[in-house]
N, C-alpha and C positions, 0 to 999 in steps of 0.2 A: 674888305674883300675876303670872302671865304674860299679856301682852296679845297677841292674834293680830292681825297686820297686816290680815287680811281683815275683822276686826271694826271697823276704823277707817273703812271705806267709808261714805260718805253716800249716801242715796237721792236721785238727781237726776231721777227720773221724773215729777215733778209737772207738768211742762210739755213740750210738743212744739213742733216748728217745721215748718210747712208753707209752701211757697213762696206759696201762695194767701193766707196770713194776713199776709204781710210788707207793710209800707207801701211805696209807691212811692218816697217820699222817705227816704233813708238817715238823715238827721238826725232825722226824725220817729220812725223805728223805734228809733234809739238812745235817744231821750228816753223812749219807751215802756218799753224794757227797763231803763233806768236807774231810772225811777220805780218799776217793779215790784221792783227790787232794794232800793231804799230802803224801800218799803212792807213787804217781807219781812224787813227788818232784817238784810240780808246784811252781814257784817263787811267793812269796807273796800270798799264797793260801787264806789268810784272806782278800784280797783286792777285792772289787766288786763295781759295779755300783748300786746306789739306785736312782730310778726315782719316782717322784710324780707329781701330777697336782694340781693347785690351784683351787679355787672356779670358776674361769672363764675358766677352762680347759687348762690353759697354763702349758706345761710340764717343769720340771726342773730335772736335773740329776747331780749327783756328785759321786765321788769315796769315798768310806768309807772303813775303816779298822775295821773288827770285832775283838773285844778284848775278848768277851765272849758271849756265847749264851746258853739259857735254855728255858724251857717251860714258 
């Protein structure tokens, strides 16, 4: 049985993001998204990509696991 890579794609169109729907407080918005991920039983909802750039503008990204968040 041969699996097509295209068939592995998941449908992420369940939600959209509009600037007018985003909370003014970034922590409030993050908590909303995190709670939605937990409710949807997203595997490893605390895993995310963190990207930064150095003084020369060179990007670097890594996967991090959030253990706690607050203001």
